[in-house]
Backbone as a ProteinNet text record, in pm:
[ID]
protein_1_A
[PRIMARY]
MSRTANEEELALAEAVFGMFSLFKNVTVDAAQTCSVGSPERARILWSLKAGPVRAGGLASVARLSPSAITETVEGLERDGLVRREGDPDDRRAVRVALTPDGRRQLQRFETGCAVAALGSEMPRQAPEVRRAATRRIKEMIDLVARQSPDWGQPGAHKCALVTVATMVGALVLARAVDDVRLSDTLRDAALKHLTRSDG
[TERTIARY]
-11282.7	-11372.1	-11294.3	-11358	-11291.6	-11320.6	-11237.5	-11259.5	-11245.2	-11304.6	-11299.4	-11172.9	-11108.3	-10991.8	-11022.5	-10932.7	-10956.5	-10911	-10938.1	-10911	-10757.2	-10666.6	-10522.1	-10486.4	-10527.4	-10496.3	-10544.5	-10660.7	-10700.8	-10618.7	-10576.4	-10494.2	-10368.5	-10313.5	-10178.9	-10193.5	-10306.8	-10322.2	-10333.1	-10402.6	-10429.7	-10292.7	-10208.7	-10074.2	-9986.2	-9980.9	-9908.2	-9953.7	-10082	-10122.6	-10088.8	-10093.7	-10031.4	-9890.8	-9815.1	-9669.8	-9641.8	-9723.1	-9702.1	-9718.1	-9819.8	-9841.1	-9726.3	-9698.7	-9578.6	-9447.2	-9423.5	-9286.9	-9307.6	-9430.5	-9431.8	-9407.8	-9465.3	-9440.5	-9292.1	-9226.8	-9078	-9004.7	-9042.8	-8968.4	-8988.1	-9105.9	-9125.2	-9041.3	-9052.4	-8975.8	-8831.9	-8771.3	-8642.6	-8591	-8672.9	-8649.9	-8644	-8745	-8767.6	-8652.4	-8596.5	-8492.8	-8370.4	-8338	-8209.9	-8276.6	-8193.5	-8219.4	-8289.3	-8315.5	-8379.1	-8511.7	-8593.5	-8722.4	-8845.4	-8834.1	-8938.5	-8898.2	-8969.9	-8926.1	-8903.2	-8965	-8950.1	-8818.1	-8775	-8638.1	-8539.5	-8562.4	-8474.5	-8438.8	-8556.1	-8537	-8462.3	-8475	-8392	-8247.4	-8205.8	-8075.2	-8016.3	-8097.6	-8045.5	-8021.8	-8097.1	-8066.5	-7942.1	-7897	-7777.4	-7651.1	-7660.2	-7552.6	-7445.1	-7473.3	-7382.4	-7325.7	-7369	-7322.5	-7433.1	-7389.7	-7492.2	-7586.6	-7707.6	-7825.5	-7895	-7940.4	-8027.2	-8153.9	-8221.5	-8348.1	-8452.6	-8449.7	-8557.8	-8543.4	-8421.5	-8400.1	-8440.2	-8415.4	-8485	-8622.4	-8698.1	-8829.4	-8895.7	-8834.8	-8887.8	-8856.6	-8748.2	-8724.3	-8812.8	-8830	-8918	-9068	-9088.8	-9232.9	-9299.6	-9225.4	-9275	-9289.5	-9371	-9381	-9252.8	-9230.2	-9119.4	-9124.8	-9239.2	-9256.2	-9225.8	-9273.8	-9255.5	-9106.1	-9041.6	-8899.6	-8819.1	-8850.1	-8780.2	-8786.8	-8912.7	-8928.1	-8859.9	-8849.7	-8793.4	-8643.7	-8592.1	-8446.1	-8404.5	-8484.5	-8454.6	-8444.1	-8544.4	-8545.9	-8408.2	-8382.7	-8265.7	-8147.5	-8135.1	-8025.4	-8026.6	-8127.5	-8132.7	-8088.4	-8113.3	-8075.6	-7925.1	-7863.1	-7736	-7706	-7803	-7785.3	-7756.1	-7789.8	-7742.4	-7687	-7631.1	-7573.3	-7600.6	-7614.8	-7639.5	-7505.4	-7490.2	-7351.2	-7382.5	-7292.9	-7309.4	-7283.5	-7336.4	-7340.9	-7229.2	-7109.6	-7004	-7040.9	-7138.6	-7177	-7271.1	-7333	-7428.7	-7413.9	-7351.8	-7337.7	-7477.5	-7573.5	-7694.3	-7780	-7733.9	-7803.4	-7744.4	-7815.3	-7764.3	-7806.9	-7686.2	-7726	-7720.5	-7792.9	-7775	-7699.3	-7618.5	-7517.1	-7525.3	-7503.8	-7488.9	-7380	-7402.7	-7301.2	-7243.6	-7126.3	-7070.7	-7191.1	-7255	-7358.6	-7477.9	-7506.9	-7617.6	-7579	-7456.7	-7398.4	-7418	-7374.3	-7387.9	-7524.7	-7618.7	-7759.7	-7823.8	-7785.8	-7837.9	-7793.9	-7653.8	-7613.3	-7693.3	-7723.2	-7805.8	-7946.4	-7998.5	-8133.6	-8125.3	-8028.3	-8004.7	-7985	-7932.5	-7916.5	-8042.8	-8143.5	-8277.1	-8336.7	-8262.6	-8294.4	-8425.4	-8509.7	-8652.4	-8663.2	-8567.9	-8566	-8544.8	-8447.1	-8427.8	-8536.8	-8600	-8702.4	-8838.9	-8847.1	-8967.9	-8971.4	-8836.7	-8828.5	-8908.3	-8922.6	-8996.8	-9155.2	-9174.3	-9308	-9394.2	-9308.4	-9386.2	-9459.2	-9429.1	-9528.7	-9660.1	-9677.9	-9820.5	-9892.8	-9828.1	-9909.1	-9992.1	-10086.2	-10171.9	-10102.7	-10134.6	-10068.9	-10033.2	-10111.3	-10075.4	-9947	-9946	-9831.5	-9706.7	-9726.2	-9588.4	-9552.6	-9647.3	-9617.7	-9546.2	-9590.7	-9530.5	-9389.9	-9371.1	-9244.1	-9142.3	-9199.6	-9125.2	-9067.7	-9156	-9120.1	-9007.6	-9011.4	-8917.7	-8779.8	-8782.1	-8660.2	-8591.4	-8676.6	-8602.3	-8541.8	-8619.3	-8548.1	-8430.5	-8422.7	-8304.9	-8177.7	-8216.7	-8107.3	-8056.1	-8149.9	-8115.2	-8025.3	-8062.8	-7979	-7829.6	-7829.4	-7689.2	-7619.2	-7691.6	-7626.4	-7561.4	-7653.9	-7621.6	-7488.8	-7460.3	-7331.4	-7213.6	-7223.3	-7107.2	-7032.5	-6903.1	-6820.8	-6838	-6899.7	-6927.3	-7075.3	-7145.1	-7271.3	-7283.3	-7375.5	-7390.3	-7328.8	-7240.6	-7185.9	-7274.8	-7261.7	-7355.1	-7367.2	-7258	-7255.5	-7295.6	-7316.2	-7349.4	-7465.6	-7566.6	-7698.8	-7686.7	-7620.1	-7581.2	-7512	-7408.9	-7330.6	-7410	-7504.2	-7599	-7681.5	-7734.5	-7825.3	-7733.9	-7614.1	-7538.4	-7502.5	-7483.3	-7453.1	-7577.1	-7683.5	-7815.8	-7847.9	-7831.9	-7858.9	-7757.1	-7652.6	-7523.7	-7565.5	-7599	-7633.5	-7748.8	-7863.1	-7980.9	-7969.6	-7902.1	-7874.4	-7799.6	-7700.4	-7604.6	-7698.3	-7784	-7865.6	-7967.7	-8013.9	-8119.5	-8044.5	-7931.1	-7857	-7809.2	-7751.8	-7722.1	-7824	-7951.2	-8071.8	-8116.5	-8082.3	-8144.3	-8075.4	-7938.2	-7852.5	-7868.4	-7837.3	-7840.7	-7701.4	-7599.4	-7462.2	-7417.9	-7395.1	-7354.5	-7228.5	-7130.3	-7000.3	-7034.8	-7111.1	-7135.1	-7206.7	-7299.6	-7387.2	-7296.1	-7198.6	-7108.7	-7007	-6970.3	-6873.7	-6947.6	-7080.4	-7157.9	-7162	-7198.3	-7199.8	-7067.6	-6973.1	-6838.6	-6776.1	-6804.3	-6760.6	-6822.1	-6945.3	-7025.5	-6980.8	-6950.8	-6898.9	-6762.5	-6680	-6536.2	-6547.7	-6631.7	-6649.1	-6687.9	-6781	-6837.7	-6754.5	-6661.8	-6573.7	-6431.2	-6405.8	-6275.6	-6232	-6111.5	-6052.7	-5989.1	-6039.4	-5986.1	-5870.6	-5848.1	-5744.5	-5611.2
-2553.9	-2661.8	-2793.1	-2909.3	-3037.2	-3103.9	-3201.1	-3279.8	-3426.1	-3514.4	-3649.5	-3705.5	-3798	-3860.8	-3945.2	-3953.5	-4044.1	-4191.1	-4280.1	-4422.8	-4450.8	-4376.2	-4386.7	-4332.3	-4218.8	-4167.6	-4267.7	-4334.8	-4419.2	-4542	-4595.1	-4716.1	-4675	-4566.2	-4519.7	-4504.1	-4452.2	-4446.8	-4587.6	-4671.4	-4802.7	-4867.6	-4855.6	-4915.6	-4865.4	-4732	-4675.4	-4723	-4736.8	-4780.6	-4931.7	-5008.8	-5144	-5151	-5063.2	-5067	-5025.2	-4935.7	-4896.3	-5024.2	-5091.5	-5214.2	-5316.3	-5326.9	-5425	-5374.8	-5244.7	-5200.6	-5229	-5208.5	-5236.8	-5380.7	-5470.2	-5605.3	-5649.3	-5587.5	-5612.4	-5563.1	-5449.1	-5398.4	-5468.1	-5517.2	-5616.3	-5742.5	-5792.4	-5925.1	-5903.6	-5801.2	-5770.1	-5754.9	-5683.7	-5665.5	-5792.1	-5882.6	-6013.2	-6117.3	-6091.2	-6187	-6180.7	-6045.8	-6030.2	-6013.7	-5982	-5965.1	-5840.1	-5751.4	-5626.7	-5638.5	-5710.1	-5734.5	-5657.5	-5541.6	-5453.2	-5333.9	-5277.5	-5161	-5039.5	-5023.5	-4916.1	-4936.6	-5059.5	-5084.9	-5055.5	-5087.3	-5075	-4912.8	-4849.5	-4692.1	-4641.4	-4676.5	-4639.3	-4664.1	-4800.6	-4837.7	-4749.5	-4719.3	-4638.5	-4500.6	-4441	-4319	-4302.3	-4414	-4411.5	-4442.2	-4467.1	-4494.4	-4380.9	-4265.1	-4160.2	-4134.2	-4189.7	-4177.7	-4173.3	-4160.8	-4173.7	-4047	-4077.1	-3980.8	-3998.2	-3880.9	-3885.1	-3951.3	-4015.7	-4080.8	-3981	-3858.5	-3764	-3744	-3751.3	-3743.5	-3867.3	-3976.8	-4111.8	-4108.9	-4056	-4060.6	-3989.2	-3869.2	-3784.6	-3861.3	-3914.5	-3994.6	-4117.2	-4205.4	-4301.6	-4276.9	-4152.9	-4113.4	-4197.1	-4200.8	-4286.5	-4197.3	-4221.1	-4146.1	-4163.4	-4073.4	-4099.6	-4245.9	-4288.5	-4410.8	-4522	-4509.8	-4610.4	-4623	-4512.6	-4514.2	-4575.6	-4548.6	-4615.1	-4762.7	-4808.2	-4945.9	-5003	-4945.2	-4998.9	-5000	-4887.5	-4887.3	-4999.2	-5014	-5117.9	-5270.4	-5281.6	-5417.4	-5417.2	-5312.5	-5317.4	-5338.3	-5278.4	-5307.3	-5447.8	-5500.5	-5637.2	-5731	-5706.6	-5783	-5748	-5664.4	-5632	-5558.4	-5477	-5398.6	-5251.7	-5214.6	-5066.8	-5070.2	-4965.5	-4941.3	-4791.7	-4776.3	-4632.8	-4590.6	-4459.1	-4398.3	-4256.5	-4198.7	-4053.8	-3972.9	-3841.6	-3748.2	-3652.3	-3655.8	-3565.8	-3415	-3364.1	-3226.7	-3196.6	-3303.8	-3272.7	-3409.3	-3402	-3520.6	-3579.9	-3501.2	-3553	-3636.9	-3608.6	-3678.2	-3811.1	-3901.8	-4035.9	-4029.9	-4079.4	-4119.1	-4259.4	-4294.3	-4437.6	-4449.5	-4554.7	-4591.3	-4723.9	-4743.8	-4874.7	-4960.7	-5099.7	-5182.3	-5253.7	-5309.4	-5376.6	-5464.5	-5540.9	-5632.5	-5556.8	-5456.8	-5360.8	-5315.1	-5272.9	-5229.6	-5345.4	-5455.7	-5577.6	-5601.8	-5601.7	-5645.6	-5518.2	-5404.4	-5293	-5309.2	-5349.9	-5383.7	-5491.9	-5590	-5710.8	-5657.8	-5575.3	-5508.6	-5444.1	-5361	-5270.5	-5356.5	-5477.3	-5566.6	-5621.3	-5609.7	-5641	-5551.4	-5513.2	-5405.6	-5434.7	-5326.6	-5339.6	-5397.8	-5360.9	-5414.4	-5559.7	-5609.4	-5742	-5827.7	-5777.3	-5839.6	-5835.7	-5729.3	-5713	-5816.7	-5860.5	-5934.3	-6074.6	-6130.7	-6247.3	-6223.8	-6102.9	-6063.9	-6007	-5952.6	-5887.3	-5976	-6111.9	-6189.7	-6207.3	-6195.5	-6216.7	-6084.3	-5974.9	-5852.5	-5817.3	-5727.3	-5674.5	-5606.9	-5623.9	-5567.1	-5423.8	-5335.6	-5189	-5191.6	-5252.8	-5260.4	-5305	-5408	-5460.7	-5350.1	-5279	-5177.5	-5057.6	-5021	-4930.7	-4958.5	-5087.5	-5131.9	-5129.8	-5182.4	-5184.2	-5057.1	-4949.8	-4816.8	-4777.8	-4796.3	-4757.7	-4831.8	-4958.6	-5028	-4980.1	-4942.8	-4893.6	-4757.4	-4685.5	-4538.9	-4574.3	-4672.3	-4708.6	-4730.4	-4827	-4873.8	-4741.6	-4662	-4536	-4446.7	-4440.3	-4353.6	-4406.3	-4540.3	-4601.9	-4579.4	-4593.1	-4566.9	-4423.5	-4335.4	-4182.6	-4163.6	-4233.2	-4213.5	-4281.1	-4353.1	-4406.4	-4302.2	-4324	-4236.1	-4265.1	-4372	-4410.1	-4374.3	-4288.8	-4242	-4192.6	-4222.7	-4184.5	-4288.1	-4368.6	-4461.9	-4584.6	-4662.5	-4788.9	-4883.1	-4916.1	-5013.9	-4973.2	-4836.6	-4787	-4853.1	-4856.1	-4905.5	-5058.3	-5126.8	-5275	-5293.5	-5207.9	-5214.1	-5177.6	-5082.7	-5047.2	-5166.1	-5241	-5351.7	-5459.7	-5483	-5568.2	-5531	-5406.1	-5346.1	-5367.6	-5331	-5341.5	-5493.2	-5570.1	-5720.6	-5765	-5733.4	-5779.6	-5735.6	-5605.4	-5560.4	-5631.2	-5636.7	-5693.7	-5838.8	-5908	-6055.5	-6092.7	-5996.6	-6026.6	-6011.8	-5908.2	-5894.7	-5996.5	-6054.6	-6155.2	-6284.4	-6311	-6429.5	-6405.4	-6291.1	-6246.4	-6258.5	-6229.5	-6236.8	-6397.4	-6463.8	-6595.5	-6702.2	-6685	-6769.7	-6738.7	-6855.9	-6823.1	-6835.4	-6824.2	-6822.8	-6677	-6603.3	-6462.7	-6431.3	-6533	-6507.6	-6522.6	-6612.8	-6623.1	-6505.1	-6463.9	-6345.4	-6216.9	-6197.2	-6091.8	-6102.2	-6225.2	-6261.4	-6221.1	-6256.9	-6230.8	-6096.8	-6012	-5867.5	-5799.7	-5856.4	-5794	-5832.1	-5957	-6003.4	-5915.8	-5902.2	-5802	-5668.5	-5603.9	-5471.1	-5466	-5555.7	-5567.1	-5573.6	-5662.7	-5686.8	-5551.5	-5477.4	-5366.9	-5252.2	-5241.5	-5128.9	-5139.7	-5261	-5297.8	-5195.6	-5164.1	-5087.6	-5179	-5190	-5269.7	-5197.9	-5071.6	-5003.9	-4979.3
-2447.1	-2515.2	-2508.1	-2476.3	-2471.8	-2600.2	-2632.8	-2752.5	-2721	-2799.9	-2787.8	-2850.5	-2781.4	-2838.6	-2935.7	-3050.7	-3153	-3130.5	-3209.3	-3186.1	-3162.9	-3238.1	-3225.6	-3096.2	-3042.8	-2914.9	-2812.1	-2807.1	-2718.1	-2708.8	-2825.3	-2832.1	-2770.6	-2791.5	-2728.1	-2595	-2522	-2396.9	-2324.9	-2399.8	-2333.5	-2350.2	-2438.4	-2443.7	-2342.9	-2314.8	-2198.1	-2071.2	-2044.4	-1913.8	-1916.2	-2015.6	-2019	-1973.5	-2019.6	-2008.3	-1853.9	-1797.3	-1663.8	-1572.6	-1588.9	-1521	-1539.4	-1667.1	-1696	-1626.9	-1630.2	-1566	-1406.6	-1364.7	-1218.1	-1187.6	-1270.5	-1241.9	-1258.6	-1355.2	-1378.3	-1261.5	-1210.4	-1089.3	-976.7	-949.2	-843.3	-865.1	-974	-993.2	-966.1	-1025.4	-1017.1	-864.3	-784.4	-646.6	-566	-595.5	-537.5	-579	-699.9	-741	-666	-630.4	-544.8	-400	-302.8	-171.2	-122.3	-223.9	-196.8	-144.4	-203.5	-154.1	-198.4	-231.6	-295.4	-357.9	-443.2	-516.8	-420.7	-327.5	-216.6	-161.3	-118.5	-53.8	-158.2	-289.2	-391.2	-412.9	-416.5	-417.2	-314.6	-175.6	-77.8	-98.4	-144.9	-161.5	-276.9	-380.4	-506.8	-448.9	-367.4	-314.3	-223.4	-175.4	-101.7	-183.3	-307.9	-407.3	-393.8	-388.9	-388	-258.1	-144.4	-3.7	90.8	224.1	327.8	322.2	373.4	353.7	498.6	553.1	678.5	635.2	743.3	717.7	665.6	705.2	647.4	493.3	451.8	303	235.3	293.9	244.4	228.4	344.9	339.8	229.4	197.6	89.7	-55.3	-68.7	-191.8	-214.8	-100.3	-87.5	-96.6	-76.5	-40	76.3	183	304.7	434	522	627.3	729.4	818.1	905.5	972.2	1027.6	1092.7	984.4	872.8	764	712	709.3	672.2	781.6	909.3	1020.6	1014.2	991.1	986.2	858.2	758.7	634.8	643.6	723.7	721.1	835.6	932.6	1031.2	965.8	871.3	796.4	710.6	631.3	553.3	647.1	757.4	852.5	898.9	940.1	981.5	868.2	741.5	634.5	594.5	655.2	625.4	513.4	465.5	335.5	369.5	491.2	515.4	663.2	703.4	831.4	876.2	1004.2	1058.1	1100.2	1074.7	1117.8	1154.4	1237.4	1290.1	1170.6	1185.1	1079.2	1124.6	1049.8	1090.1	1106	1042.8	1039.2	1161.2	1213.9	1334.3	1417.2	1534	1612	1675.7	1657.8	1702.8	1593.5	1474.3	1356.5	1321.5	1271	1216.1	1069.9	993.1	852.9	821.1	707.4	667	546.3	549.2	439	381.9	267.3	214.5	269.2	289.2	327.7	191.6	209.1	73.7	8.2	101.8	65.5	-10.7	51.4	1.4	-131.3	-156.3	-294.6	-389.5	-346.7	-431.5	-478.2	-374.7	-410.1	-491.9	-468.7	-557.8	-695.2	-716.2	-854.7	-911.5	-852.9	-899.4	-927.1	-842.5	-888.1	-1019.9	-1028.3	-1148.2	-1269.5	-1261	-1384.9	-1410	-1331.4	-1361.4	-1460.3	-1565.9	-1666.9	-1717.9	-1728.4	-1781.2	-1921.9	-2009.3	-2148.3	-2140.6	-2066	-2054.2	-2010.3	-1895.5	-1839.6	-1931.5	-2000.3	-2089.7	-2205.1	-2241.3	-2362.5	-2348.2	-2233.5	-2202.5	-2182.7	-2152.7	-2131.3	-2254.6	-2352.4	-2469	-2549.8	-2579.7	-2663.8	-2607.5	-2472	-2407.4	-2396.6	-2462.8	-2446.2	-2569.6	-2549.7	-2662.1	-2777.1	-2900.5	-3014.5	-2993.5	-2932.9	-2893.8	-2815.2	-2712.1	-2622	-2710.3	-2778.9	-2857.3	-2955.2	-3015.5	-3114.2	-3042.3	-2922.8	-2846.5	-2800.4	-2751.8	-2727.5	-2833.2	-2948.7	-3071.2	-3112	-3105.7	-3134.5	-3049.8	-2916.7	-2813.2	-2841.6	-2866.7	-2891.7	-3016.2	-3119.4	-3238.5	-3210.4	-3123.4	-3078.8	-3002	-2913	-2842.1	-2933.2	-3039.9	-3129.6	-3206.5	-3248.6	-3311.2	-3236.3	-3099.7	-3013.4	-2993.6	-2993.5	-2983.6	-3109.1	-3230	-3353.9	-3366.7	-3323.5	-3317.9	-3242.4	-3147.6	-3047.9	-3122.3	-3211.1	-3283.8	-3364.4	-3359.4	-3449.2	-3593.9	-3623.5	-3767.5	-3799.8	-3729.7	-3756.5	-3901.1	-3967.8	-4110.6	-4208.2	-4164.7	-4242.5	-4266.3	-4374.7	-4384.6	-4289.5	-4209.5	-4113.9	-3967.4	-3947.8	-3808.9	-3747.9	-3815.9	-3779.4	-3740.9	-3825	-3781.8	-3658.5	-3649.3	-3523.3	-3410.8	-3423.6	-3306.9	-3281.3	-3372.3	-3341.1	-3272.2	-3314.5	-3236.7	-3096.6	-3079.6	-2941.2	-2850	-2888.8	-2810.3	-2786	-2889.6	-2870.7	-2769.9	-2772	-2684.7	-2539.1	-2524.3	-2384.7	-2327.9	-2398.5	-2348.1	-2332.6	-2414.8	-2419.2	-2289.3	-2264.6	-2138.9	-2013.5	-2009.8	-1897.3	-1881.7	-1990	-1973.4	-1922.3	-1970.8	-1915.7	-1769.3	-1734.8	-1604.9	-1510.3	-1538.1	-1447	-1436.5	-1546.5	-1542	-1451.2	-1441.5	-1373	-1211.8	-1137.9	-991.5	-942.1	-1025	-983.7	-994.5	-879.2	-892.1	-975.2	-946.2	-1022.8	-1165.5	-1217.4	-1359.9	-1412.6	-1330.9	-1368.5	-1381.4	-1295.2	-1292.4	-1419.1	-1452.9	-1572	-1681.2	-1708.6	-1831.3	-1860.4	-1747.6	-1774.2	-1808	-1728.3	-1741.8	-1883	-1937.1	-2078.1	-2177.7	-2152.6	-2272.1	-2258.6	-2153.7	-2132.1	-2200.5	-2173.4	-2222.8	-2374.3	-2423	-2569.3	-2640.5	-2586.6	-2633.7	-2633.2	-2524.4	-2519	-2545.8	-2611.2	-2664.4	-2771.5	-2785.8	-2880.2	-3004.1	-3121.8	-3219.5	-3298.5	-3267.9	-3348	-3279.2
[MASK]
+++++++++++++++++++++++++++++++++++++++++++++++++++++++++++++++++++++++++++++++++++++++++++++++++++++++++++++++++++++++++++++++++++++++++++++++++++++++++++++++++++++++++++++++++++++++++++++++++++++++

């Protein structure tokens, strides 16, 4: 027997669908900001992070046909983001590997953190979407607080707020500038600040 969804469930579903669209826009924006070009190309580069992969493996990860993966890999190769190399396990096979520039561009794409990108988008969203985002951000802060050795102490939640604000703020600024060295320095400085040992 089916039942009718109540208003709260419908509002949640609407918020979730709104977030899907927003995440897609953020991903496309992050891919276009660096030299990756598209979320599909980013997914291929990401799957090469651990090491070279045969084209067939890339096709299944990217959910592309063999001809589409060939075309996409050729484009990535033309752009200097990947290279083809022989497979040491099978001399007839070819693997695709990241180039140093491909690894750099992937790192730039990854700094296009959804939370950082969503910050500027949220004020324009419907109240249900903002409520859902607020709930998830609070969960993220709580998760960070629970990882603290001071969890349960009065200042742990405040430290988690500072940690999340520093991480997101660093990513927002790193994405905003067009100077790669400054972008890297912002991220590195935030990481060093958050991981320093005061004791």
